[in-house]
N, C-alpha and C positions, 0 to 999 in steps of 0.2 A: 430093657433092663429089668430083671426082678428085684425090687425092694422090699419084697414081702418079708417079715419078722417069722421065724419058725420056732416053735417052741418044743420042749423035750417030748411033749404028748404027739407031736406031730401036726398040731393045728398051726395054722398060719393067718397073719394079719397084715393088712396093710398099715405101715407105720403113719402117723399124724404129725410127724416132726415137721417144724421145728417147734411144736407147741408142746410144752412141759409143764401140765397141771401140778404134776407131783412134785414141783420145786415151790410152787407158791406157798407163802407162810399164811394158812387160813386164819390164824389169831388176829394177824394184821388186816385181813379183810373183814373180818368180824368186828374190829375197831372202827373201820372205815363205815361199816354199814351201821353201827351205832351213832357215828358222827352224821351220817346222813339222816338218821331218825330223829335226832336233836336238830337238824336242820328244818324238816318237814312241820315239827312241832312250833318252830320258830318263825319260819317263813312260808308254810303252806306245802300241799303235796305236789310231787311232780306233775308238770303239765297246767299247773294253775298260773294264772298271772301273777307276775312278780316273781315266781319261782326261777331259780338259777338255769332251769333249762331255756328259759326264754331269753337270756343272754344277758351279760352284764359287761362293762368295759373291761378288757384284759388287765389293764392297769390295777383295777379294784382287785381282781382275782391276785394277781402278782403281790401286791402290797399286803395282803393279807396273808399270803403264804410266807412271806418273809418276815412278818411281824411273829408268826408262830415259829419260824425257823431260829428267829432271835430269842424268842422266849424260851425254846428247847435249850439252845446252846447255853442261856444263862443259868439253866438248871430248873427251870419252872416245870413240875411235873402236875400240876393241878388240872391240866386239861390234855387231851390227847392230841399234842400239838403235831406230830408226824401224821397222825391220820388225818387231820385238819389240812395240813400241806398236801397230802395224796388227793384230798378232795378237789384242792385248786388243781392239781395236775389234771386230774380226770375232768374238770370242768373245760379247761384250756383245750385238752383234747377233743371233747364234745364238740365245743365250738369250731374248732379247726374242720373236724368231719362234716358237720351240718352246715359250714360256710356263714358262721354267724360271726359278724364283725360289728360290734357295738362301740359307737363312739358315745362319749359323755353326753 
């Protein structure tokens, strides 16, 4: 089966689907990166002892996410609550991929 994309110029390319980077809202990724920078300043650089990559109980991550969700729903815009929730999702994804299961 020939799945190559063909362009009006005659050039062809193999598709990378289902990856669609063109649909990502980069402003949100930038806000998440700013949250990550805030975390580094407060908790240390990635890979250092005590940093989120070392692992923390999933309940702690989930509780923080829902607190940010609650604040956002209540109209608080003093912090980037949605980006902080995205950090929590990323942390849970990372722990699952790395097999990190931290108990209290």
